[in-house]
C-alpha positions as MATLAB code, in Angstrom:
seq = 'MPVELFETYCRSFLDGSEGDLAYRVKLDHSLRVRDEAARLAKIHAVELDRLGVSAETAALAGLLHDAGRFEQFRRFQTFNDRVSVNHATLSVRVIRRENFLAHLSPAGQRLVLGAIMLHNRKIVRSPASTPLGYLARLLRDADKLDIYRVMLDYFTPGGDRHAFMTLDAKPHATAYTPEVLDDVLAGRMVDYARLCWENDFKLLMLAWVHDLNLPGTAKAFLERGFVGRVLSLLPDNPDVRKAGHILADTLARRAEET';
ca = [
      66.572  -19.740    5.240;
      62.849  -18.874    6.296;
      60.614  -21.968    5.966;
      57.950  -19.618    4.745;
      60.062  -19.430    1.594;
      60.325  -23.297    1.211;
      56.626  -23.407    1.942;
      55.248  -20.688   -0.414;
      57.178  -22.630   -3.437;
      55.096  -25.677   -2.307;
      51.660  -24.042   -2.120;
      52.702  -22.384   -5.321;
      51.718  -26.085   -7.114;
      48.072  -25.854   -5.568;
      45.314  -25.234   -8.028;
      42.275  -26.644   -6.478;
      42.594  -30.447   -8.265;
      42.480  -33.496   -6.366;
      46.912  -33.426   -6.797;
      46.526  -30.865   -4.177;
      46.515  -33.962   -1.504;
      49.738  -34.954   -2.528;
      51.285  -31.814   -2.482;
      50.092  -31.191    1.208;
      51.394  -34.399    2.279;
      54.727  -33.830    0.773;
      54.802  -30.531    2.545;
      53.964  -32.130    5.670;
      56.677  -34.529    5.078;
      59.289  -32.208    4.741;
      58.478  -30.183    7.834;
      58.480  -33.320    9.560;
      61.784  -34.614    8.552;
      63.079  -31.364    9.307;
      62.048  -31.874   12.783;
      63.368  -35.135   12.823;
      66.528  -34.031   11.556;
      66.870  -31.301   14.183;
      66.041  -33.636   17.065;
      68.934  -36.111   15.734;
      71.125  -33.094   15.633;
      70.615  -32.048   19.255;
      70.951  -35.567   20.400;
      74.362  -35.709   18.620;
      75.415  -32.576   18.663;
      79.011  -33.472   19.646;
      79.576  -35.343   16.926;
      78.497  -32.514   14.452;
      80.505  -30.066   16.214;
      83.691  -31.851   15.750;
      83.007  -32.341   12.109;
      82.027  -28.632   11.879;
      78.278  -29.484   10.888;
      75.525  -27.167   12.463;
      72.047  -27.946   13.670;
      70.778  -25.595   11.097;
      72.710  -27.289    8.233;
      70.956  -30.647    9.244;
      67.818  -29.012    9.694;
      68.063  -27.345    6.534;
      68.890  -30.761    4.746;
      65.916  -32.253    6.400;
      63.331  -29.479    5.148;
      64.980  -29.317    1.587;
      65.441  -33.228    0.968;
      62.504  -33.828   -0.897;
      62.142  -30.162   -2.604;
      61.852  -32.034   -6.291;
      59.001  -34.165   -5.372;
      56.563  -31.279   -5.947;
      57.623  -30.548   -9.830;
      58.277  -34.220  -10.122;
      54.196  -35.157   -9.223;
      53.391  -31.850  -11.371;
      55.378  -33.483  -14.574;
      54.788  -37.382  -14.086;
      51.478  -37.403  -11.652;
      53.601  -40.131   -9.577;
      56.464  -39.943   -6.695;
      57.651  -43.346   -8.221;
      61.400  -42.412   -9.228;
      61.972  -45.709  -11.404;
      58.935  -44.530  -13.864;
      59.770  -40.645  -13.612;
      62.781  -39.047  -12.486;
      65.395  -39.436   -9.434;
      63.938  -37.103   -6.940;
      67.264  -36.752   -5.306;
      68.699  -35.281   -8.285;
      65.758  -33.096   -9.384;
      65.620  -31.684   -5.724;
      69.223  -30.100   -6.010;
      67.988  -28.575   -9.227;
      65.033  -26.937   -7.984;
      66.867  -25.986   -4.526;
      69.755  -23.941   -6.818;
      67.237  -22.547   -9.151;
      65.084  -21.074   -6.410;
      68.115  -19.922   -4.250;
      66.888  -21.849   -1.323;
      70.649  -21.456    0.251;
      71.665  -18.564   -0.793;
      72.326  -17.475    2.930;
      74.876  -20.281    3.229;
      78.737  -20.171    2.319;
      79.326  -22.175   -0.801;
      81.100  -24.872    1.362;
      77.753  -24.878    3.121;
      75.606  -25.130    0.060;
      77.575  -27.977   -1.117;
      77.114  -30.065    2.219;
      73.359  -29.528    1.845;
      73.139  -29.935   -1.529;
      75.712  -33.370   -1.557;
      73.551  -34.848    1.555;
      70.204  -34.299   -0.172;
      72.004  -36.029   -3.652;
      72.769  -38.891   -1.293;
      69.670  -39.489    0.756;
      68.089  -41.962   -1.271;
      71.098  -44.107   -2.763;
      71.258  -47.591   -2.003;
      74.681  -47.024   -0.087;
      76.450  -43.671    1.139;
      79.895  -44.016    0.116;
      81.151  -41.155    1.825;
      82.627  -42.265    4.857;
      80.655  -41.315    8.120;
      83.746  -39.534    9.504;
      83.674  -36.847    6.989;
      80.984  -33.911    7.393;
      79.327  -34.785    4.169;
      79.198  -38.779    5.310;
      77.674  -37.968    8.578;
      75.300  -35.544    7.442;
      74.080  -37.738    4.537;
      73.495  -40.590    6.982;
      71.750  -38.389    9.820;
      69.306  -36.963    7.168;
      68.798  -40.808    5.843;
      67.758  -41.960    9.256;
      65.592  -38.683    9.711;
      63.545  -39.475    6.792;
      63.120  -43.225    7.576;
      61.832  -42.047   11.130;
      59.005  -40.301    9.309;
      58.576  -42.630    6.080;
      57.793  -45.145    8.765;
      55.157  -43.242   10.625;
      53.237  -42.738    7.258;
      54.098  -46.220    5.855;
      52.455  -47.912    9.373;
      49.684  -45.630    8.621;
      49.121  -46.907    5.249;
      49.705  -50.326    5.966;
      47.318  -50.326    9.187;
      43.403  -51.190    8.808;
      41.617  -48.368    8.475;
      44.601  -45.711    7.879;
      44.757  -43.360    5.035;
      46.011  -44.874    1.722;
      45.933  -42.121   -0.589;
      45.674  -42.820   -4.370;
      49.202  -41.163   -5.278;
      50.415  -43.655   -2.832;
      51.029  -46.455   -5.171;
      53.570  -49.404   -4.338;
      53.488  -51.739   -6.909;
      52.558  -54.471   -4.918;
      49.878  -56.836   -4.580;
      47.804  -57.047   -1.139;
      47.307  -60.264    0.380;
      46.746  -61.482    4.078;
      49.761  -64.094    4.047;
      51.992  -64.019    0.857;
      55.295  -62.494    0.852;
      58.317  -63.187   -0.873;
      60.892  -65.814    0.796;
      63.929  -64.443   -0.761;
      63.065  -61.023    0.801;
      62.489  -62.372    4.381;
      65.793  -63.995    3.622;
      67.373  -60.564    3.030;
      65.939  -59.140    6.337;
      67.195  -62.161    8.095;
      70.939  -61.896    6.938;
      70.958  -58.237    7.004;
      70.818  -57.508    3.538;
      69.265  -54.546    1.961;
      66.060  -55.713   -0.156;
      65.976  -55.003   -3.789;
      63.071  -53.151   -4.786;
      62.543  -55.110   -7.768;
      62.259  -58.370   -5.688;
      58.920  -56.787   -4.469;
      55.855  -58.456   -5.411;
      53.234  -58.272   -2.624;
      52.149  -55.486    0.243;
      54.055  -58.004    2.605;
      57.100  -57.922    0.729;
      57.291  -54.029    1.282;
      56.681  -54.202    4.995;
      59.701  -56.726    5.019;
      61.482  -54.167    3.583;
      60.777  -51.744    5.981;
      61.949  -54.049    8.335;
      65.300  -54.313    6.424;
      65.926  -50.751    6.974;
      66.649  -51.247   10.569;
      70.232  -52.624    9.115;
      70.587  -49.341    7.365;
      70.120  -46.875   10.504;
      73.345  -45.098   11.299;
      72.975  -43.155   14.583;
      72.099  -44.472   17.919;
      69.488  -41.793   18.491;
      67.780  -43.206   15.580;
      67.923  -46.887   17.011;
      66.427  -45.224   20.466;
      63.961  -43.615   18.523;
      62.938  -46.771   16.663;
      62.585  -48.728   20.137;
      60.689  -45.894   21.926;
      57.770  -46.073   19.311;
      58.120  -49.611   19.228;
      58.067  -49.530   15.007;
      59.650  -52.993   14.637;
      57.131  -54.537   16.666;
      54.187  -52.559   14.965;
      55.685  -53.989   11.379;
      55.794  -57.416   12.715;
      52.020  -57.139   14.015;
      51.036  -56.448   10.366;
      52.785  -59.636    8.866;
      51.974  -63.485    8.753;
      52.817  -64.987   12.440;
      55.467  -67.637   11.790;
      58.700  -68.892   13.055;
      60.737  -67.421   10.442;
      59.100  -63.613   10.883;
      59.757  -64.006   14.447;
      63.308  -64.823   13.864;
      63.232  -61.789   12.032;
      61.756  -59.544   15.105;
      64.147  -60.948   17.316;
      67.761  -60.395   15.118;
      66.117  -56.805   14.501;
      65.388  -56.129   18.298;
      69.007  -57.117   19.164;
      70.322  -55.294   16.433;
      68.476  -52.170   17.909;
      69.342  -52.524   21.510;
      73.396  -52.818   20.108;
      72.756  -49.540   18.016;
      71.074  -47.770   20.724;
      73.740  -48.360   23.159;
      76.555  -47.113   20.748;
      78.614  -44.143   21.368;
];
């Protein structure tokens, strides 16, 4: 599918209003996740070949994973799934309606749509040894790589804080929820319902390290210094430093896996 087709669809939402920025940000995110997915596919080409998943399929999943975000924002003026609609489900509907995958075989279409349907789930139950399970995990990793970049910019003083990027979390220099930090220390994913402070969201980002799937993603986290950059935005205390050491060890081990 030509990227231009998807870009034309995305730009059809532009109407000269303040909402245009939200659509442009999501288009840019989609293009970057496509690139991240393609990069991971190149690194893990042997495994993808063994499973019969093409690099094109991985890039397509990255490009289209948020196809429903545009309609979601037009209808609800938010990207918050909890108060609007599951954007993964909506993305699948949009992709089918717009025939973005018409050039793929039925099996190829099911694979891409399945990975997109799973990309925002708390847990992927399809085994990583299956084409769907592996592609879904690659897509989730590619998405996290760019979301980290976006959110680090959001939290860094002087960074972009667009009005549509609402976290439902209160700003405070030092406050955080101890139970959220406990989840990070224990290697658990954080429940969004627990988030109260902006520092909780930063801790949630750190917990994502426990959900990274591919060695290539762990290496990218290390090379880009993601964990250290988030830690620098959190209160400096023994428990936070302990979490940093645990996550650094986790990333180092994951990056060395084959």
